[in-house]
C-alpha positions in Angstrom: 124.9 114.5 102.9 121.1 115.2 103.2 120.1 118.8 102.3 119.6 121.4 105.1 115.8 121.3 104.6 113.4 119.6 102.3 109.6 120.0 102.1 107.6 117.7 99.9 104.3 115.7 100.0 103.4 117.4 103.4 106.7 116.2 105.0 109.5 118.5 106.3 113.0 117.1 107.0 115.4 119.3 109.0 119.1 118.4 108.9 120.6 119.4 112.2 124.1 118.3 111.0 124.1 121.1 108.3 122.1 123.8 110.2 121.0 124.0 113.8 119.2 127.1 115.0 119.5 127.6 118.7 117.7 130.9 119.0 114.6 132.5 117.5 116.4 134.9 115.2 118.3 132.0 113.6 115.1 130.1 113.0 113.4 133.2 111.4 116.4 133.9 109.2 116.8 130.3 108.1 116.2 128.8 104.6 113.8 126.4 106.2 111.5 129.1 107.6 111.5 130.9 104.2 110.4 127.7 102.4 107.7 127.0 104.9 106.3 130.5 104.6 106.4 130.3 100.8 104.5 127.0 100.8 102.0 128.4 103.3 101.3 131.4 101.1 100.5 129.0 98.2 98.2 126.9 100.5 96.5 130.1 101.7 95.9 131.2 98.1 94.2 127.9 97.4 92.3 127.2 100.6 91.5 130.6 102.2 91.1 133.3 99.6 89.4 135.7 102.0 92.5 136.0 104.2 94.8 135.8 101.2 93.0 138.6 99.3 93.0 140.8 102.5 96.8 140.9 102.4 97.8 140.4 98.8 96.1 143.7 97.7 98.6 145.5 100.0 101.7 143.5 99.0 101.3 143.1 95.2 102.6 139.5 94.8 103.2 136.3 96.7 106.9 136.7 97.0 106.7 140.2 98.5 103.9 139.1 100.9 106.0 136.1 102.1 109.2 138.1 102.6 107.3 140.9 104.4 105.5 138.3 106.7 108.9 136.9 107.6 110.3 140.3 108.3 107.4 141.5 110.5 107.5 138.3 112.6 111.3 138.8 113.1 110.7 142.3 114.4 107.8 141.3 116.6 110.1 138.9 118.6 112.3 141.9 119.7 110.0 145.0 119.8 106.4 146.0 120.4 103.9 147.2 117.9 104.6 150.9 118.1 108.3 150.4 117.9 107.8 148.1 114.9 105.8 150.7 113.0 108.3 153.4 113.8 111.1 151.2 112.3 109.2 150.8 109.0 105.7 151.9 108.2 105.4 149.4 105.3 104.2 146.9 107.8 101.2 148.9 108.7 98.9 147.0 106.3 99.4 143.9 108.4 97.7 145.6 111.3 94.8 147.4 109.7 92.7 144.6 111.3 94.6 142.9 114.1 92.2 140.1 114.4 92.8 139.2 110.8 96.6 139.2 111.4 96.1 136.9 114.4 94.1 134.6 112.2 96.9 134.6 109.6 99.4 133.7 112.4 97.2 130.9 113.6 96.9 129.6 110.0 100.6 129.6 109.5 101.2 127.9 112.9 98.6 125.2 112.1 100.0 124.7 108.6 103.4 124.0 110.1 102.0 121.6 112.8 100.0 119.6 110.2 103.2 118.8 108.3 105.1 115.7 109.3 108.3 117.1 110.8 111.4 115.1 111.1 114.9 116.1 112.3 118.1 114.4 111.3 121.6 114.2 112.7 124.2 112.4 110.6 127.2 111.0 112.5 130.3 109.8 110.6 130.7 107.2 113.3 128.4 105.3 115.6 126.9 107.6 118.3 127.0 107.0 122.0 124.5 107.6 124.8 125.6 111.3 125.3 125.0 112.1 121.7 121.5 110.6 121.9 120.7 112.8 124.9 122.0 115.9 123.1 119.9 115.0 120.1 116.8 114.8 122.3 117.6 118.0 124.0 118.1 119.7 120.6 114.7 118.6 119.6 113.2 119.9 122.8 114.9 123.3 122.3 113.5 123.5 118.8 110.0 122.9 120.2 110.4 125.6 122.8 111.7 128.1 120.3 108.9 127.6 117.8 106.3 127.9 120.6 107.9 131.1 121.8 107.9 132.6 118.3 104.2 131.8 117.9 103.3 133.1 121.3 105.4 136.2 121.1 104.0 137.1 117.7 100.4 136.9 118.8 100.9 138.5 122.2 102.7 141.5 120.6 99.7 142.0 118.2 97.1 141.5 121.0 98.9 143.8 123.4 98.6 141.4 126.3 99.7 137.9 127.3 97.7 134.7 126.9 96.0 133.3 130.0 96.0 129.7 128.7 99.1 128.0 127.3 98.9 124.7 125.5 102.2 122.8 125.4 101.7 121.2 122.0 104.4 119.6 119.9 105.4 122.5 117.8 108.9 121.3 116.8 109.5 117.9 115.3 107.2 114.9 115.4 110.2 112.6 115.1 114.0 112.5 114.9 116.5 110.2 113.4 120.2 109.8 114.3 122.2 108.3 111.3 125.5 106.5 111.5 127.9 105.6 108.7 128.4 101.9 108.9 130.4 99.4 106.9 128.6 96.1 106.2 129.5 93.1 104.2 128.1 94.4 101.0 128.2 92.1 97.9 129.4 93.8 94.7 125.8 93.6 93.3 124.6 96.0 96.0 127.4 98.6 96.1 124.9 101.2 94.9 123.3 100.9 98.3 126.5 101.1 100.4 126.6 104.9 100.9 123.3 105.1 102.7 123.7 105.6 106.5 122.0 103.4 109.1 119.4 104.7 111.4 120.8 104.2 114.9 118.3 106.1 117.1 114.7 107.0 116.5 112.8 109.6 118.6 109.1 109.9 118.2 106.8 112.5 119.7 103.4 110.8 119.6 100.6 110.9 118.6 102.2 110.9 115.2 99.4 111.5 112.7 100.0 110.9 109.0 97.8 111.1 105.8 98.7 108.9 102.9 97.6 108.6 99.3 96.2 105.1 99.7 94.3 103.5 102.6 94.2 99.8 101.5 96.6 97.3 99.9 95.8 95.2 96.8 97.3 92.1 95.1 100.1 89.8 96.1 103.8 90.1 95.6 105.1 88.1 92.7 108.6 86.7 92.2 110.8 88.4 89.7 113.3 86.4 87.6 115.8 89.3 87.5 117.3 91.3 90.3 115.5 94.6 90.5 118.5 96.2 92.3 120.9 95.5 89.4 122.6 98.9 88.5 120.5 100.7 91.2 122.4 103.5 92.9 120.7 105.3 95.8 121.3 109.0 96.4 122.3 109.7 100.0 120.1 112.9 100.0 117.0 110.9 99.3 117.3 107.6 101.2 117.3 106.1 104.7 118.2 102.7 106.0 116.3 101.0 108.9 118.0 97.8 110.1 115.1 95.7 111.2 114.9 92.4 113.1 112.0 90.6 111.4 111.6 87.6 113.7 115.1 86.1 113.8 116.1 87.5 110.4 118.0 90.7 109.7 116.5 93.1 107.1 118.0 96.2 105.7 115.0 98.4 104.7 115.9 101.3 102.4 113.1 103.9 102.0 112.7 107.1 100.1 112.4 110.3 102.1 109.0 111.0 100.6 107.7 107.9 102.4 109.2 108.9 105.7 106.0 108.1 107.7 106.2 104.4 106.6 109.9 104.3 107.6 109.1 105.7 111.0 106.2 103.2 111.4 108.9 100.5 111.3 110.1 101.6 114.7 106.8 100.7 116.3 106.6 97.4 114.4 110.0 95.8 114.1 112.9 95.8 116.6 115.6 98.3 115.6 118.8 96.2 115.3 121.9 97.2 117.3 125.2 98.1 115.6 127.0 94.9 116.6 124.3 92.9 114.9 125.0 94.3 111.4 128.5 95.9 111.3 130.6 93.9 108.9 127.7 91.5 108.3 125.3 90.6 105.5 121.5 90.8 105.9 119.1 88.0 105.2 116.6 90.4 103.5 116.9 93.7 101.6 113.9 95.8 100.8 114.1 99.0 98.7 110.8 101.0 99.1 110.0 103.9 96.8 112.6 103.7 94.0 111.8 106.0 91.1 112.3 103.7 88.2 110.4 105.7 85.6 107.3 103.5 85.7 104.0 105.2 86.8 102.2 101.9 87.6 102.9 100.0 90.8 105.7 97.5 90.7 106.1 95.3 93.8 108.0 92.0 93.7 110.7 89.9 95.3 113.8 88.2 94.0 115.8 85.3 95.3 119.5 86.1 95.2 120.8 82.6 95.6 124.4 83.6 95.0 124.5 85.8 98.0 121.7 84.1 100.0 119.7 87.3 100.3 116.0 87.8 99.5 115.3 91.1 97.8 112.0 93.1 98.0 111.2 96.0 95.7 108.5 98.7 95.5 108.8 101.5 93.0 108.0 105.2 93.6 104.3 105.8 93.0 101.2 107.0 94.9 99.8 103.5 95.0 102.4 102.2 97.5 101.8 105.1 99.8 100.3 102.8 102.5 102.1 101.2 105.3 100.7 97.8 104.4 103.1 97.7 101.4 106.0 98.3 103.7 105.0 95.7 106.3 103.6 92.9 104.1 106.6 92.8 101.8 108.9 92.3 104.7 106.7 89.6 106.1 106.6 87.9 102.6 110.4 87.9 102.5 110.5 86.6 106.0 108.0 83.8 105.3 109.8 82.6 102.2 113.1 82.5 104.0 111.6 80.6 107.0 110.1 78.0 104.6 113.5 77.6 103.0 114.7 76.8 106.6 111.9 74.2 107.1 109.7 76.4 109.3 106.0 77.1 108.8 104.8 80.7 108.5 101.5 81.5 110.3 99.3 84.4 109.3 97.5 85.0 112.5 97.9 85.8 116.2 99.4 83.9 119.1 98.9 84.7 122.8 100.1 83.2 126.1 97.3 83.4 128.6 97.3 82.7 132.4 93.8 82.7 133.7 92.9 83.7 137.3 92.2 80.0 138.0 95.9 79.4 137.4 95.3 77.5 134.1 97.7 78.5 131.3 97.4 78.1 127.5 99.2 79.2 124.4 96.7 79.9 121.6 97.2 80.4 117.9 94.4 82.0 115.9 95.1 81.8 112.1 93.3 83.8 109.4 93.8 86.2 106.6 93.2 90.0 106.8 89.8 90.7 108.4 89.2 87.2 109.7 89.2 88.3 113.3 92.7 87.4 114.7 93.5 90.9 116.0 89.9 91.4 117.1 90.1 88.2 119.1 93.2 89.5 120.9 91.3 92.7 121.6 88.4 90.6 123.0 90.9 88.8 125.2 92.3 92.1 126.4 88.9 93.6 127.2 88.0 90.4 129.2 91.3 90.8 131.1 89.8 92.0 134.4 87.2 89.2 134.5 89.2 86.2 133.5 92.9 86.8 132.9 95.8 87.1 135.3 98.4 87.7 132.7 98.5 87.9 128.9 101.5 88.0 126.5 101.2 88.6 122.8 103.6 86.4 120.9 102.5 87.7 117.5 99.6 89.9 116.4 99.7 89.3 112.6 102.5 87.0 111.5 104.6 84.3 113.2 106.1 80.9 112.4 106.2 77.4 113.8 109.6 75.7 114.3 110.8 72.4 115.8 112.9 72.9 118.9 116.0 70.6 119.4 113.7 68.1 121.1 111.3 68.0 118.1 108.6 70.0 119.9 106.6 72.5 117.8 107.0 76.1 119.1 105.6 79.4 118.0 107.7 82.6 117.4 106.7 86.1 116.5 108.0 88.5 113.8 106.9 91.9 115.1 107.1 93.8 118.4 104.1 95.9 117.3 100.7 95.8 115.7 99.3 97.6 112.7 95.5 97.5 113.5 92.3 99.2 112.6 91.3 101.8 115.2 87.7 100.8 114.8 88.6 97.3 116.1 90.1 98.7 119.3 88.0 99.4 122.4 87.7 103.2 122.5 89.2 103.4 126.0 92.2 101.4 124.9 92.5 103.4 121.7 92.8 106.7 123.7 95.3 105.0 126.0 97.6 104.5 123.0 97.7 108.2 122.0 101.1 108.6 123.7 102.6 105.7 121.8 100.8 105.4 118.5 101.5 106.3 114.9 98.1 107.0 113.3 97.4 106.7 109.6 94.3 108.5 108.0 92.4 108.6 111.3 89.3 110.1 109.8 88.9 107.6 106.9 87.6 104.0 106.5 90.3 101.5 107.6 92.0 104.1 109.8 95.1 102.5 111.3 97.4 102.8 114.3 100.8 101.2 114.7 101.6 100.5 118.3 104.2 98.4 120.2 102.6 95.4 121.9 105.5 93.1 122.9 109.2 93.0 123.6 111.7 91.3 121.2 112.7 88.8 124.0 109.0 87.7 124.3 108.4 87.1 120.6 111.7 85.3 120.1 111.5 83.0 123.2 109.4 80.3 121.6 106.1 78.9 123.1 104.6 75.5 122.7 101.1 75.4 121.1 98.0 74.3 123.1 95.3 75.5 120.7 95.5 75.9 117.0 92.4 77.6 115.8 91.2 78.8 112.3 89.4 82.2 112.5 86.0 81.7 110.7 84.5 85.2 110.3 81.5 84.3 108.0 79.6 81.4 109.6 77.3 82.1 112.5 77.4 79.2 115.0 76.0 78.7 118.5 79.1 76.8 119.3 82.0 79.3 119.0 84.8 76.8 119.4 84.9 73.5 117.6 87.7 70.9 117.1 88.7 68.6 114.2 89.3 65.0 115.2 90.3 64.3 111.6 93.7 65.9 110.7 92.8 65.7 106.9 89.6 67.7 107.6 91.5 70.3 109.6 94.2 70.7 106.9 91.5 71.3 104.3 89.9 74.1 106.3 93.2 75.7 107.1 94.5 75.4 103.5 91.2 76.7 102.0 91.8 80.0 103.9 88.2 81.2 103.4 87.0 84.5 104.8 84.6 87.2 104.1 86.5 90.3 103.0 86.1 93.2 105.5 87.5 96.1 103.5 91.1 96.0 104.7 92.2 95.2 101.2 90.6 95.7 97.8 88.8 92.3 98.0 85.1 91.9 98.4 82.8 89.0 99.4 83.8 85.5 100.3 87.4 84.9 99.2 90.1 82.3 99.7 93.9 82.3 99.8 96.0 79.3 100.3 96.7 78.6 104.0 95.1 82.1 104.7 98.6 83.5 103.9 99.2 85.4 100.6 102.6 86.4 101.9 104.8 83.5 101.0 102.8 80.2 101.1 100.7 81.3 98.1 103.8 82.0 96.1 105.6 78.9 97.3 102.6 76.6 97.5 104.4 73.3 96.8 106.9 73.8 99.6 104.2 75.1 101.9 102.0 72.0 101.4 104.8 69.7 102.6 105.4 71.9 105.6 101.7 72.1 106.5 101.4 68.3 106.6 104.6 67.9 108.5 103.6 70.4 111.2 100.0 69.4 111.5 101.0 65.8 112.1 103.3 66.9 114.8 100.6 69.1 116.4 98.2 66.1 116.4 101.0 63.8 117.8 101.5 66.4 120.6 97.7 66.4 121.4 97.3 70.0 120.4 93.6 71.0 120.1 93.1 71.9 116.4 89.8 73.6 115.4 87.9 76.7 114.5 86.9 79.9 116.4 83.8 81.5 115.0 84.5 85.2 115.3 81.4 86.4 113.4 83.4 89.4 112.4 81.9 89.8 108.9 78.3 89.3 110.1 76.3 92.5 110.5 76.0 93.7 114.1 78.4 91.1 115.4 81.7 92.9 115.0 82.3 93.3 118.7 80.0 90.7 120.3 81.3 87.8 118.1 84.9 87.8 119.1 84.0 88.5 122.7 81.5 85.5 122.9 84.1 83.3 121.3 86.8 84.4 123.8 84.5 83.7 126.7 83.8 80.2 125.4 87.5 79.5 124.9 88.3 80.7 128.4 85.6 78.3 129.8 87.2 75.4 127.9 90.7 76.3 129.2 89.3 76.4 132.8 87.8 72.9 132.5 
């Protein structure tokens, strides 16, 4: 059973199953509040020595200062200043300068709100709707109680009530309801079997997180030995998110210290329902953040052919503290499994567009990170009012092509969300997503937001392909859309996977990756080459228009205009 309260790496986890505080005095007397105040005193000592020194000279040491602060806040929730000082005059030093004490209160409140705060309820059996409602209500009550403690403390010191009240999220940013589930666990993975499944996720956006890393580097290599052999996960430290990655089932185990990445999954991959995994075996297993004693980054995958499961592994280190390592490993596993099934993974975007003229088209734009696929979708969206009647995103980053029963090529998505650079979003749209987004390092280069963009039914429906375009971000061209009459020429461009790196990874300059997809096709190149030729032949047989879209994304001064001009030219072609 998870501990009552943990605080580490700027993340607080509160276990409602072990301790639930339903009034202010219970909160102020809790182990959790004590740990928060202790951590706050240490932060104050480091970052605000003027305030710290003002109080420490009166209270001798950090421990006494912390315990006295807790005690005085407790008393201020039930009595006024004069009554408090009559009870015990030792608190008088707090009020030598009331403005300084109010500043201390604000600093404590802001310290708490800057933490990532997650509540947990652990059920021994699968929960029902009523339990979910009660969980949400419990989170709402926690929020109200913390707000009331903060307001009551300040108003008692000021001697009058506030005139302006800001209903901020003072309780938890997110909540998880966990269920004990029995799945068809092969003997090799019994060390994972005690970890409960996440059945419900509650997020109070905007959820803002700061991570150690802000880019991803390298590719995931295949391991010849199973990294999960002899691994036993401690229930106190691990969570399990059952994700639907395309049409595959993935069990994603993540360490509590990487909670923000686990929560990001809820905005990116459909959370599976209990009947989809109870008593069943997953297609993919990913263990993210396992402390294996190695300080260097270790990220690789393993093919468990005996159990027909693909395994992903990332060890516990600061270098993996970036959502790209969570997302891209899952997509690598997905792509390898799809290729084994005879399907072709596509690193790019696909959109179904109905123009105001009534013309409809399904467009695939392929390209590696920074080539302009997401930016092209953003250009489509910003041109919505002028050209588009309706637009559906099938995939924003990764999808796959598959032959339907009639031999027709169709495109499918893997994700219900998008993990995009905030700089690439129209500012108006970016602000519109505040109530849905999970933001990562918003004040840094390559700031990201994870937002839902499609439903699972949409991405799994299957759409024929009308345009198959390679995103060329480095060549400037007057003609933004061009087509290849020769299939061999087209395959060469697509397989070269050339792009000018834009800073989303550690790469720089003009770089290439096979089929613009370092998440499966690079590792399984021989298999991928056969599939590329098979599917491109089918696309040409079906009269699909195969070509390039010049996004100009890596050309100075063309970041916004390039994708927009290309989108307008494409819409004109569709209207013809």
